[in-house]
N, C-alpha and C positions, 0 to 999 in steps of 0.2 A: 689621332695621328698614329694609327697602328700599322704603318706601311713597313715593307721589308727593307731594312737597311743593311748595307754591307760594312765591313770594318772600315773601308775607304770612306764610307759616308759618315762614319762616327765623327771624325774630325770636322767634317763639313757642318754637321749639326751644331757642334760646339762653336765653330766660327760664326755661325748664324746668330748665336746668342739668344735663340728663341726660348730655350729652356736652360735650366742650370745643368752643369756637367753631370751631376748625379742623375737628374731626370733623363738626360739624353742617353746615358748608359743604360738605365733601366728600360726606357722605351725601346732602344735599339735591341736589347736582349729580350725584351718582352717579359721581363721578370718583375713587373710592377706589382 
Protein backbone atom coordinates (compact mmCIF):
# COMPACT_ATOMS: atom_id res chain seq x y z
CA UNK A 1 0.00 0.00 0.00
CA UNK A 2 2.43 2.63 -1.17
CA UNK A 3 -0.19 4.98 -2.60
CA UNK A 4 0.11 8.77 -2.50
CA UNK A 5 -1.76 10.08 0.54
CA UNK A 6 -2.41 13.70 1.42
CA UNK A 7 -2.54 15.20 4.91
CA UNK A 8 -6.33 15.08 4.63
CA UNK A 9 -6.08 11.33 3.98
CA UNK A 10 -3.91 10.75 7.05
CA UNK A 11 -6.85 11.03 9.49
CA UNK A 12 -8.91 8.84 7.16
CA UNK A 13 -6.32 6.06 7.37
CA UNK A 14 -6.27 6.33 11.16
CA UNK A 15 -10.07 6.23 11.29
CA UNK A 16 -10.05 3.11 9.12
CA UNK A 17 -7.92 1.43 11.77
CA UNK A 18 -6.28 -0.77 9.12
CA UNK A 19 -2.84 -0.01 10.58
CA UNK A 20 -1.53 1.52 13.77
CA UNK A 21 -1.17 5.31 13.91
CA UNK A 22 2.63 4.97 13.68
CA UNK A 23 2.34 2.71 10.64
CA UNK A 24 -0.12 5.10 8.99
CA UNK A 25 2.20 8.06 9.48
CA UNK A 26 5.24 6.18 8.19
CA UNK A 27 3.36 4.80 5.18
CA UNK A 28 1.86 8.20 4.42
CA UNK A 29 5.25 9.88 4.58
CA UNK A 30 6.90 6.88 2.94
CA UNK A 31 9.69 6.91 5.50
CA UNK A 32 9.32 3.26 6.40
